N, C-alpha and C positions, 0 to 999 in steps of 0.2 A: 328579645333582641339584644343580642352584643352589638356594641357601636363597632363602628370603621373607621380608617383615616386615623387622625391626630387622637380622637376618642379614646383609642384602643391604651394611648400612654395612661390615661386615667384611670380605665380599669386595672391594667396591670399595676398603679399603685394601690388602687381599693384592696387587689389580693395579696400585696405584701405587707397591708395594713393587716389584713386578716391573719396571715403569718405571725405577723406581730403580736398580735392579741394571743395567741397559742404560747408564743414565748415569755409571753407577760407571766402565765402562769406557774412557770417554772420556780420551784423554791430557791433556789440558788438566786435568782432573779429578782425576786419577792424580798429574799434576806438584803442583798445589795442595794435595791431600790431604797430602802426604808432607811440603809444607813447614808444613805446622799452617796452613791457610791456608780460609777459605771455599770450597765447590765452586764451579767455574766459573759466573759471571754467576747462581747464585742459583736455576738453573731448579727444582732439587729444592723448593725454599719455594714454588715457585710451583705444583709437581705436589701438594705437601700442602696447599697453600692450595684448589686445586681439589676435593682428594677431601672436604676438609671442607663445602664449597659441595656437591656433588655428593649426599655421604649427607645432609645438612639439607635439601636442597629437592625432589632426586629421590625419591629414596628412597619420599617419602609419597605420590607420584603414579604412579609407573612401575613400580615394583617390579622382576620382572624383567628387563624392558625396559631397566632403567638398568643393571642389571650386564652384559649383552650389550654394550650400546653404549660401557660406558667400557672394553670389551676394544681396539677401534681407537682408542680416545680415547687410551688409557696409551699404545701405540707411535706414536702420531701426535705425542705429546710426547717420546719416545726418539729417533724420527725427526730431531726437531729439536736434539738435544743439539749443545752447543758454537757456538750462536749467541748474540747478545747476547742479554740479557733482556728488550729493548724489541722485537726483532724476534720472541723465543720466544712473548711476550703478542700481537704481532699476529696470528701465525699460527694459534696454537693457540686464541685467542678465536673465531677463526673456527668451528675443529673443534666448539667445545664451545656455540656456539648451535645448529648446524645437526643435531647428534645430537637436541638439545630439540624441534627443527622434526619432525624425522621421528618419533620414538617419543610427542609430544604428538597428533600428528593421527590416530594409530592409535589412541592411549587414547579419543579423543573419537568415533569410530567404535565400539570398543567400547562404551563406556558408553549409545551411542544404540540397543543392542540388538542390533547386528549379531554374526554369530558371528565365532569367533577369526580363520578364514581370510579371510572378507570384510572385517574391520576393519581384518587388516593390508592386505589388496589396495588399498582404496578409501584407507584413510589414507597409507599409502605414496605413492599417487599425487596425494591432496590435497596432501601437506606437500610435494612436488618444487616446485610451481611457485613458493612464496614464497622456497624455499631458492635456488633460482636467479636469482630477480629480486634477491635481497639479494647473492648471490657475484657478480653483475653491477656492482654497484656496487661492490664493494669490489675488482674487477677495473680498474675503472674508475681509482680512487685510486691502484692500484697501478702502472700503466701512466703514470700523469699523475706521479707521483712518479718512476718510474723513466726517463721522456723527460724530464725538465727537469734531475734533478741526474747523472744519469747519464753514462759518458765519450760523448763527441760524435759516436764513430763508431759506438755501438752502436745496436741494432734500434729500440729505442723513440724514442731521441734523434733519430734522422734521422725516425721516422714522426711525431714531433711537432716538428719544426723549423718548420714555419709559423707555430707560435704562439710558440717561445722563440728564435727566430731574432738579434731585435733586441739580447738581453741575452748576446749571444756564448758561449763555451764557459765554461760553470762548473760542476764539478762539488762535489758534497758525499759521500762515501763513506757515512756512516753513514745518510743518509737514501736514498738509493739502495738500501742493504743494508737496510733496511726494508722497501721498496716491492717488493725482490726477495723477500724471505720472507712478505710478504702475497699474492703472486701464488703462492706455493709453497704457503701455505697454504689457498688456495681449491683447489688442486689435489687436496693431502693429503684435502681434505675429502671431496671425489668418491671418493677410494678408500677412504678411513676412514670417513667418516661417512655416504656414504649407500648406496655399494654393498656395502661390507664390513657395516655394520649391518643392513641390510634382508636380508641373506643369513644372516647368524647368527640374527636373531630368525625368520626363516622356518623356519631349521633347526631350533632349539629347539623352535619350535612344532609339528613333525612328529614330536617325541617322545611318545609316550603321558603320560608322567609330569610332563609339561610342558603339556598340553593346558588346564590348569585355566583359565578367562580370567581369576578372581582374581589369579593369578600376575602377569596384566600391568596390573592397576590396575581391573579391574571391579568392580562392586558386588557383593555377596553375593545368591545366588540368592533371589528373595521380597522384597530390601529395596528399598522406595520411592526412587528418588533425590529429595534435597532440591532443591526448585526454590530457586535461589539470586538474593538479591535484586538488582536491575539498578542499578547506580548512573548517575544521569543525567546523565553526561560533560557532553552537547551544553547541557543547561540551564544549566550552570555556565560557558559559554563566556566570557560577558563578565567575570567573576572570573576567569579563567586567563587570557584575553589582556592582562587589567589587571596582573595579576603578573608576568607576561613582560615587559612596556612597562615597567612600575615597577624591575624586576630590571636590565634593559639601562641603563636612565637611572642606575640608582647605579653601575652598573661604569664608565661612562662619568665619572661624578664623580669615583670613586675615581683614578681611570687620571688626572683633570685635578689630582686635588688631591697625589696620591701621586707622580707621573709616571711614565713607562713607561720602561724601562731597555732599549736595545737591543745586543745582543752585538758583539764587535767584527767578527765576520764579516759585520755588515750597515754598521757606521757605518765601519768603517776602522783600522787600528790594529796591534799585533802582539799574536800567541798561541804564550806558549811552554807546552810539553807537559813536564812532568817527572815520573821515576817516582821512589816512594819506598818504606821500609819501615815498619814500625810506626806507630804516632798520633804526630799531633803539635796543637799549640794553634794554631786556625786564625787567629785574630788577633794573635798572636805571628810566626807565618809572614809573614803579610803585612805588618806591619810593617817586618820585615826585608827583604823584596822591594822595599817601596817605597822604603827608602832605598838598595838598591844599584843600582836602575833610575832614581831619580832623579823619579819618579813618585809622586801622590795617590792616583790615579783606575784603580788596579788591582783587577781582579774575578777570585777566585780559584773554582776547583770542583773537587771531588775526584773520582774515577770510577774506572773500570778498563780497563784496555788487553784487548781479547778477544782479541787473540792470541796473548797472553803470560800472561795473568792477572797482571799487574803492577798495583799500583796506581798511580793516575796523577793528577797536580796539573795542571789549566791555569789558566795566569795571563794573564789578558786584557788589555791596555794599548791602551784606544782613544786616538786622536787621528791626527796626521799624520805623526809623527817613526817611524822605523824603528828596529830594535833589531839591533844586528850581534853575530857569535858570541863577540866579546871581551866585549861587555857580558853575555851569556849566563852565558858563563864566570866573571864577576866577581860576578853572580847566585848561580852554584853553590858558589861560595868561599865566600860570606858565609854562606849558606845550612847549608853542611857544617860550618861552622867554628860555626855558632851550635847547630847542631842534628846532631850526629855520628851520633847513633842512627839517624836516618831514611835515611842514604846518597840522597840527592839525584843525580838524572843526567838529563842531556838526553835527550829521548825526538824532541823537533820543535821547529821554529822556521817560523813562519809571518809575514809582512808583508803585511798586505791593504790598498791605497789605498782613500782615502774613494769614490773613484768604483765601484772593483771592489764594495767591500761596500755602496753605495748601490742597485747592478746586481742583485746576490744578492737583495736584500730586494725591490726590485720582481717580479724573476723570481718569487719564493717566493710573492707577492700573487698574481702572474697564476694560477700553480699551480691556488692554491685557488680563484678564480674560474672559471679553465676547466673545473675539476672540477666547480664546481656547475652549470655550464651542461650538461655533460654527462649527470651526473643528471637533470637537469631533463627534458631531451630523454628521456631512456630512460624518466622516469617516465611523460611524456606521451603517449610512443606506447604503452607498456604498459597504461596505464590509459585508452585513450582511449574505450573504451565508457561509460566511468562518468564522463566529463569528466577526463580526465587531466592536460590543461594545466593548469586552474585547480588540480587536486590536486599536480601537480607544485610549482607556485608555492607553494603554501601550505607544502607540504615544504620548502623551498627557503627560507622565512621561518621555519620552525623550525630548522633549521640554522644560520641565522644567529644564533638565540638559543643555540644548543650553544655556535658558536663564539665568542660574546659573553662566556661562559661560562670556557670556557677562557683566553679573555685575559684577563678578569677572575681567575682564579686566579696566573696568573703576576703580575699587580700587586699582589695582594697578598701575593702570599711574596715580592716583589721583586726577582724572580728575571730576570734579562735573557732576551730574547726571542733565541732562537736556533734552531740546527738541530732541538731537542728540540719547541721552540714548533708549527716549520712541520709536522713528523711526528704531534704531538699533533691537530692544527687537521685534516688530511687524514685521520687515522686514525677522528676522531667523524665526520666525512662519510660515511665508509663503513657506519660502526656505527651510528651513530643513523637513518640513512636505512633500515637495515636493519629496524629495528623498525618504523618506518613501513610500507613494505614490506609487512610482515606484516597490519597493521590495513587498507591500500587493498587489499590480497589478499581478505581477508574481505568486506569492503564489495561488491568486485567478484562474488565468490559469490555473498553473500546477497540482490544486485541480479538475479541470474540466477536465484534461488530463488523471489522473492517478488515478482520482476515490479514493477507499479505499485501494488501493494497498500499498501505502506510510504511516508510520506512520506521524504524525503531526511534530514531530521533523525531520523527513526527509525531508517532504516536503517543509519547511521552510528552513533548511540546504540548498538543491539544489536550492532554489529559491534567497537565498542571495547569491551564488554563481555565477549564471545566473546574476544578479542585479549588481553584486559589480565593476566589470570594467567599466560601464557604469555610475553609481554613483560617483565612485572615478573621472575619466577624466572631468566628468560634473564640479564636485567641485573644481578640481584642476585649471581649467581654469577661472573659476569666482574668485578664490583666487588669483590667478596670476593678474587680471585686477586689484583686490584690492590693492595687494602689489606695483603693479605701483603706483595707488593713494596715498597710505602711502609716499612712496619714494617722490614723488612728491611735496606733501603739507608739508613735513619736508624742502627739499629744498627752498620754497620758503614761509616756517613761516605760512601755514595755518592750525591753530591749530585745527579752528572747522572743517574741512574735516578730519584731521587724527583721532580725538575722535571720528567720526564716522567710517571711512573705518578700523581702526586697529581694533576694537572691533567687528565689523563687521565680518571680516576676521575670528578673532579668533572663532566666532560663528559658521561661516559656516564649519569650520576644525569639531568641535564639532558636529554638523550637518550631515557630513556623517559618523563620527563614530558612533554615536546612531542610525541611520537610520539602519546600517549593522549589528550593534552588541548589541546596547544595548533594543531598543523596540521589536526587534525581539526574542531576549534572556529572556527577561522578559515574552511575550508573550507565550514563552514555557513552560517556571518556571511555570506562573500562570495556564495554561493548565494541567501541571503534577501534579500541589498540588490539582487541582480540580479533576482529576483524580481519585489520589489516595483517597479522602474523599469519591467520590462514591463508591468505592471498599472497 
């Protein structure tokens, strides 16, 4: 018998520990633990952060359903062991959000007065449509990532050759791997998050001891549900749209004042990747490297080699001059002479011409625009009965707001725009539109139920209020996990992880705001203006 109430938190932690034991047996984790280092990629820190998020938010609302759905979640995380933490976040975040969708839909049906079996059946059926729509947008982003930045002889690269042929063959292993893992996450979601969760919850509901609807979040018998006061989201549309416009103007101003720094892979120059041990003073190492290479424009960034678990230092030197192997050896001699405890060693050397860097930047921007166009086309088709093209354009407008927030975060951090920037931008496209799809799906559903009884403004406002709690809870759980990533990356000096996780977290927060307040507000404002012109 699964416990209910506050005991669910203990069960969730037990399940997370089980997933942790699976991760323990990964060869990279065993090697790093033997060396006294952090377990590879900090996967367990992500899992622990997710456990806190789950028990804090879901336990209150879903009770037994949460515990059951956490089982496939844990094994979904375990299945992704050994991947880069950015890739794990992309895939498991998708698992996380879709458990919420299935269980929340069933809970709504249960609280509406249906029997347990009827609520599970209709709730899972209702929850499936927005999950499929949301997953398709993730697939679009993943396919664009793999087609644009994967091997030129790969399936997706050949399929999208007509889009990117002008930029020539150029690959980015990290971005390609991220796209691959996003696609894997969607497949895992359907196996673990939808079918496994549905089967397990239905199996639990068939056990007599677990037939009490209260175990699944229903109100106590005889208790009158409290009517929640609706927030007039649409009535505040002018304020929301003004806030977004001011925010984007402020970001543009910051970019002009502070400047935008492009990484060497976009501007051209040399990129040297070194391995090292222990810790060091970044400013001191930068000074030594600048003297050895004869350049004052160096950018240093620490990270981790996914394959070996080694700590890495990437030195970027923008410009048109190349770096020879002899110069790299001079650099290593200077660093090891000044910092013998760090044992610097060369991992790779890459010289990028300015022309190649510009082509890569253009290709990245085209990838973002192409993903936006595909998402717009899909939203227009799926929601054509309620004016999908207009809704799609408003959704894209909200996405541009989210992308600007990610861009502004990089500017404020004074971090160079690199592969992390492109990966974060495309990830936000998939995640943010997922929240918008949930709201749009509720608008479509309510239009079918209410017909022409309600005005478009009333319909949208009612739908946003119905979707708000689920959207906020889902986003907060993901943001908490990203917050753990940020803390761990700062504690262990993993700058490459932080410059991905923190902008992504800001984009997630912007995404929930724009999905609830901006896209719908802009849609209503456009509809009103269109109606006024007809009259």
